[in-house]
C-alpha positions as CSV (number, residue, x, y, z in Angstrom):
1,M,122.8,115.8,87.4
2,K,120.3,115.0,90.1
3,R,116.9,116.5,89.4
4,D,114.0,117.3,91.6
5,K,111.3,114.8,90.7
6,Q,108.6,116.8,92.4
7,V,108.7,119.6,89.8
8,K,107.4,119.2,86.2
9,R,109.8,117.2,84.1
10,K,110.4,117.7,80.4
11,I,109.6,114.3,78.8
12,A,110.1,113.0,75.2
13,F,109.4,109.9,73.2
14,P,111.0,109.0,69.9
15,M,109.0,110.1,66.9
16,I,106.9,107.5,65.1
17,A,104.2,108.3,62.6
18,H,101.6,110.6,64.3
19,Y,101.3,108.7,67.5
20,N,103.4,111.2,69.5
21,D,100.2,113.4,69.8
22,A,98.7,110.6,71.9
23,V,101.8,110.3,73.9
24,R,101.8,114.0,74.5
25,Y,98.2,113.9,75.7
26,F,98.9,111.1,78.2
27,I,102.0,112.8,79.6
28,E,100.4,116.2,80.0
29,R,96.9,115.3,80.9
30,G,97.5,112.1,82.9
31,L,100.9,112.8,84.5
32,G,100.8,116.6,84.6
33,Q,104.3,116.8,83.1
34,T,105.7,118.8,80.1
35,Y,106.0,116.9,76.8
36,I,108.7,117.9,74.4
37,M,107.5,117.5,70.9
38,Q,110.6,117.4,68.8
39,P,110.5,118.6,65.2
40,A,109.3,116.4,62.3
41,M,112.0,114.0,61.3
42,T,114.3,114.9,58.4
43,R,117.5,113.6,56.8
44,R,119.3,115.3,59.7
45,T,117.5,113.0,62.1
46,M,118.7,110.0,60.2
47,A,122.2,111.3,59.9
48,L,122.5,112.0,63.6
49,G,121.5,108.4,64.4
50,E,123.5,106.8,61.7
51,K,126.7,108.6,62.8
52,L,126.6,106.9,66.3
53,S,125.0,103.6,65.4
54,P,126.6,100.2,64.6
55,D,126.7,99.7,60.9
56,M,124.6,96.5,60.8
57,V,121.9,97.7,63.2
58,C,118.4,98.1,61.6
59,T,117.3,101.4,60.2
60,P,114.6,102.1,62.8
61,F,117.2,102.1,65.5
62,K,119.2,104.8,63.7
63,T,116.0,106.8,63.2
64,I,115.0,106.4,66.9
65,L,118.4,107.4,68.1
66,G,118.5,110.5,65.9
67,S,115.0,111.4,67.2
68,M,116.2,111.1,70.8
69,I,119.1,113.4,70.1
70,E,116.8,116.0,68.7
71,A,114.6,115.7,71.7
72,L,117.6,116.3,74.0
73,E,118.5,119.3,71.9
74,A,115.0,120.6,72.3
75,G,115.4,120.4,76.1
76,A,114.1,117.0,77.1
77,E,115.2,115.8,80.6
78,V,113.5,112.3,80.5
79,L,113.6,110.0,77.5
80,I,111.1,107.1,77.2
81,M,112.0,104.0,75.1
82,T,109.4,101.6,74.0
83,M,109.5,97.8,74.3
84,G,109.9,95.7,71.2
85,Y,109.1,92.2,70.0
86,C,112.4,91.8,68.1
87,R,115.9,93.2,68.5
88,L,114.1,96.5,69.3
89,G,113.6,95.1,72.8
90,Y,117.4,95.2,73.3
91,Y,118.0,98.5,71.6
92,G,116.8,100.7,74.6
93,E,119.9,99.7,76.6
94,L,122.2,100.3,73.6
95,A,120.7,103.7,72.8
96,E,121.1,104.8,76.4
97,S,124.7,103.7,76.4
98,I,125.5,105.5,73.2
99,L,123.9,108.8,74.4
100,R,125.6,108.7,77.7
101,E,129.0,108.1,76.0
102,Q,128.3,111.3,74.0
103,G,127.9,113.3,77.2
104,Y,124.1,113.8,77.3
105,D,122.6,114.2,80.7
106,F,119.1,112.7,81.0
107,D,116.9,110.3,83.0
108,Y,115.8,107.2,81.1
109,V,112.8,105.0,81.3
110,N,113.1,101.8,79.2
111,F,109.7,100.0,79.0
112,A,111.5,96.8,77.9
113,E,112.4,96.5,81.6
114,Y,108.7,96.3,82.5
115,T,107.4,93.6,80.1
116,T,106.0,91.0,82.5
117,G,102.4,92.1,81.5
118,H,101.4,92.6,85.2
119,P,99.6,95.9,85.8
120,K,101.8,96.6,88.8
121,D,104.9,96.6,86.6
122,Y,103.3,99.1,84.2
123,L,102.5,101.3,87.2
124,K,106.2,101.1,88.2
125,A,107.2,102.3,84.7
126,V,104.8,105.2,85.0
127,K,106.1,106.1,88.4
128,A,109.6,106.1,87.0
129,I,108.4,108.9,84.7
130,C,106.3,110.6,87.4
131,P,106.9,109.4,91.0
132,H,103.8,111.3,92.4
133,V,101.4,110.0,89.7
134,R,97.7,109.7,90.6
135,P,96.8,106.3,89.2
136,A,93.1,107.1,88.6
137,K,93.9,110.3,86.7
138,A,96.6,108.5,84.7
139,M,94.3,105.6,83.7
140,K,91.6,108.0,82.6
141,A,94.1,109.9,80.4
142,L,95.6,106.6,79.1
143,R,92.2,105.4,77.9
144,E,91.6,108.7,76.2
145,A,95.0,108.6,74.6
146,L,94.4,105.1,73.3
147,D,91.1,106.2,71.9
148,M,93.0,109.0,70.1
149,V,95.4,106.3,68.6
150,K,92.4,104.4,67.2
151,M,91.0,107.6,65.7
152,I,94.3,108.5,64.1
153,D,94.5,105.1,62.6
154,D,90.9,105.2,61.3
155,I,91.3,108.6,59.8
156,E,94.6,107.7,58.1
157,C,93.0,104.5,56.7
158,Q,90.1,106.6,55.2
159,Y,92.6,109.1,53.8
160,Y,94.8,106.7,51.9
161,M,91.9,104.8,50.5
162,N,90.3,107.9,49.0
163,C,92.7,110.8,48.6
164,G,94.0,109.5,45.3
165,F,90.6,110.1,43.7
166,E,89.8,113.6,45.0
167,T,88.4,116.0,42.4
168,E,89.5,119.1,44.4
169,P,93.3,119.0,44.6
170,G,94.6,119.2,48.1
171,S,91.1,118.9,49.8
172,F,91.8,115.6,51.6
173,K,95.3,116.8,52.7
174,A,93.8,120.0,54.1
175,A,91.2,118.0,56.2
176,L,93.9,115.6,57.4
177,T,96.2,118.5,58.4
178,R,93.4,120.1,60.4
179,F,92.8,116.7,62.1
180,Y,96.4,116.4,63.1
181,R,96.3,120.0,64.5
182,D,93.2,119.2,66.5
183,M,94.9,116.1,68.0
184,R,98.0,118.0,68.9
185,T,96.0,120.7,70.7
186,A,93.4,118.4,72.4
187,K,93.0,118.9,76.1
188,T,89.9,116.7,76.8
189,R,88.1,113.7,75.4
190,K,85.5,116.1,73.9
191,D,88.4,117.8,72.0
192,I,89.6,114.4,70.6
193,E,86.1,113.3,69.6
194,A,85.2,116.6,68.0
195,G,88.4,116.6,65.9
196,Y,87.7,113.1,64.8
197,E,84.1,113.8,63.9
198,N,85.0,117.0,62.0
199,C,87.5,115.2,59.9
200,R,85.4,112.1,59.3
201,Q,82.5,114.3,58.1
202,A,84.8,116.5,56.0
203,F,86.0,113.3,54.2
204,E,82.4,112.2,53.6
205,K,81.5,115.5,52.0
206,L,84.5,115.8,49.7
207,P,83.8,114.7,46.1
208,I,85.8,111.8,44.7
209,A,86.0,110.1,41.3
210,K,86.6,106.5,42.0
211,D,85.1,103.7,40.0
212,Q,84.9,100.0,40.8
213,N,87.9,99.2,38.7
214,A,90.3,101.4,40.8
215,L,93.6,99.7,41.5
216,K,93.9,98.4,45.0
217,V,97.2,97.8,46.7
218,G,97.8,96.3,50.1
219,L,100.8,97.2,52.2
220,I,102.4,94.7,54.7
221,G,105.8,94.7,56.4
222,E,108.0,95.6,59.3
223,Y,106.2,97.4,62.1
224,F,108.1,100.7,62.2
225,T,109.0,101.3,58.6
226,V,105.6,100.4,57.1
227,M,103.8,102.8,59.5
228,D,106.2,105.8,59.5
229,A,105.9,108.0,56.4
230,F,109.3,109.5,56.9
231,S,111.0,106.1,57.1
232,N,109.2,104.7,54.0
233,L,109.6,108.0,52.0
234,D,105.9,108.7,52.1
235,L,105.1,105.5,50.2
236,E,101.4,105.6,50.8
237,Q,101.0,109.1,49.5
238,A,103.1,108.3,46.4
239,L,100.8,105.4,45.6
240,A,97.7,107.5,46.2
241,D,99.1,110.2,43.9
242,M,99.2,107.6,41.2
243,G,95.5,107.0,41.6
244,V,95.7,103.8,43.8
245,E,93.4,102.8,46.6
246,V,95.9,102.1,49.4
247,H,95.3,99.7,52.3
248,R,97.6,99.2,55.3
249,W,96.5,96.9,58.1
250,M,99.6,97.3,60.2
251,N,99.1,100.0,62.8
252,V,99.0,100.3,66.6
253,S,95.2,99.7,66.7
254,H,95.3,96.5,64.7
255,R,98.6,95.1,65.9
256,N,98.5,96.1,69.6
257,L,95.1,97.3,70.8
258,D,92.7,95.0,68.9
259,Y,95.1,92.1,67.8
260,P,93.2,88.8,67.4
261,G,96.3,86.8,68.6
262,E,98.8,84.5,67.1
263,K,96.8,81.3,67.6
264,N,93.7,82.7,65.8
265,L,95.8,83.9,62.8
266,H,97.8,80.7,62.6
267,V,94.7,78.8,61.9
268,R,94.1,80.9,58.8
269,I,97.6,80.5,57.4
270,K,98.5,76.9,58.4
271,A,99.0,76.0,54.7
272,Y,101.9,78.5,54.6
273,C,103.3,78.8,58.1
274,R,103.2,76.3,61.0
275,Y,105.4,78.3,63.4
276,E,105.8,81.8,64.6
277,M,108.7,83.4,62.6
278,G,108.9,86.9,64.1
279,P,107.1,89.8,65.8
280,T,104.8,90.7,62.9
281,S,105.4,87.7,60.6
282,T,102.1,85.9,61.3
283,A,100.0,89.0,60.8
284,N,101.9,89.9,57.6
285,I,101.4,86.4,56.1
286,W,97.8,86.4,57.0
287,K,97.2,89.9,55.6
288,A,99.0,89.0,52.3
289,K,96.8,86.0,51.9
290,K,93.7,88.1,52.8
291,Y,94.6,90.8,50.2
292,A,95.0,88.1,47.6
293,E,91.7,86.4,48.5
294,D,89.9,89.8,48.4
295,G,91.1,90.4,44.8
296,F,93.6,93.2,45.4
297,D,95.8,94.1,42.3
298,G,99.1,94.0,44.2
299,I,100.9,93.7,47.4
300,I,103.9,95.7,48.6
301,H,106.1,94.3,51.3
302,V,108.1,96.9,53.3
303,K,111.1,96.4,55.6
304,S,114.2,98.0,56.8
305,A,117.6,96.7,55.9
306,G,118.7,93.9,58.2
307,C,115.2,93.1,59.5
308,T,115.7,89.3,59.9
309,P,112.0,88.4,60.7
310,E,110.8,90.1,57.5
311,I,113.6,88.6,55.4
312,E,112.5,85.2,56.6
313,I,108.8,85.6,55.5
314,M,109.7,86.7,52.0
315,P,109.7,83.1,50.6
316,V,106.3,82.6,52.1
317,I,104.9,85.8,50.5
318,R,106.3,84.6,47.2
319,N,104.4,81.3,47.6
320,I,101.2,83.3,48.2
321,S,102.0,85.4,45.1
322,E,102.4,82.3,43.0
323,D,99.3,80.5,44.4
324,Y,97.0,83.5,44.0
325,K,98.7,85.0,40.9
326,I,99.0,88.4,42.7
327,P,102.1,90.6,42.0
328,V,104.3,91.5,45.0
329,L,106.9,94.3,45.2
330,F,109.5,94.0,47.9
331,L,111.0,97.2,49.2
332,T,114.0,97.5,51.5
333,Y,114.9,100.8,53.2
334,D,118.1,102.0,54.7
335,T,119.7,105.4,55.3
336,Q,120.8,105.6,51.6
337,T,117.4,104.9,50.1
338,A,116.3,107.9,47.9
339,T,113.0,109.0,46.6
340,A,114.1,108.8,43.0
341,G,114.9,105.1,43.2
342,L,111.7,104.4,45.0
343,M,109.6,106.2,42.4
344,T,111.2,104.3,39.6
345,R,110.2,101.0,41.2
346,L,106.7,102.2,42.1
347,E,106.0,103.5,38.6
348,A,107.1,100.2,37.1
349,F,105.0,98.3,39.5
350,Y,102.0,100.5,38.8
351,D,102.3,100.1,35.1
352,M,102.6,96.3,35.5
353,I,99.5,95.9,37.7
354,A,97.5,98.4,35.6
355,M,98.2,96.5,32.3
356,R,97.6,93.2,34.0
357,K,94.2,94.3,35.2
358,K,93.2,95.4,31.7
359,V,94.3,92.0,30.3
360,I,92.3,90.1,32.9
361,Q,89.2,92.2,32.3
């Protein structure tokens, strides 16, 4: 069905972590369009995507496809698909084909088609979403949305490092929930900054009972699954609930906005890897080595089933584990992974690193 592109369009982006609040801000404040915020992902989301996906495709594709279907059910007229550094870069075309075969009617903007890096091409992508865009207004909103992304990442880092040691149960979660609500309703830069400062100050005021011997675990792994709490079955919260200080470097701020570059990181890991092995491989090897050098008690490597780049770096991570005598737990997620199985492995890993720390001390 041909749509009038001069009227407000209902636009959606696949759910990933809490970054959709920043996408919403850009679409509404920068482009003047309506953003469709689909419901939080559930097992239904996964089932919808799994039903229509090829069996051997990676789990994030199934999650993204299910999220797109729920967006269309919620009234979306335009779907946006991100670019990708691995097979994800090819999945946009596949997802569109599957959805059209199912009879869905929508406009589609696949950012993988605009990956030359030239600003004019990004402007073309934005104009595909909103043909009458005002570039200055859009750029202003984009900068503010990217600042929101950085604030989300910073708050989440603070949260998972400290929430496991709260003395008032639920206090950190309450502050985090208020922060997410503030980001979802923000209409100006002042709203974004106020929400961030309120949460940061709330965290600082909350009492915690954390001593210098607290267990520290670093998370590395595949870009989508390690960042998205639904996809990894709330791994970080589960570790925090055990009384672990959780660190995760992989997020949009570190990997995309402030990334030091492959060449800079290769210098630091040349003893383990001379060549680029995948979209996040260099960063994960570097961070595993850094966690080991900084005296962390354990490392958890997270990936989806069938993620070839992350499968390839597993031997390298094992070498780091042997050289630095640091335990590593490898977790693989697919549509059948259940919380019970995950918790069994996490509890065993926790017991092992806790006993090991006592022996070393």
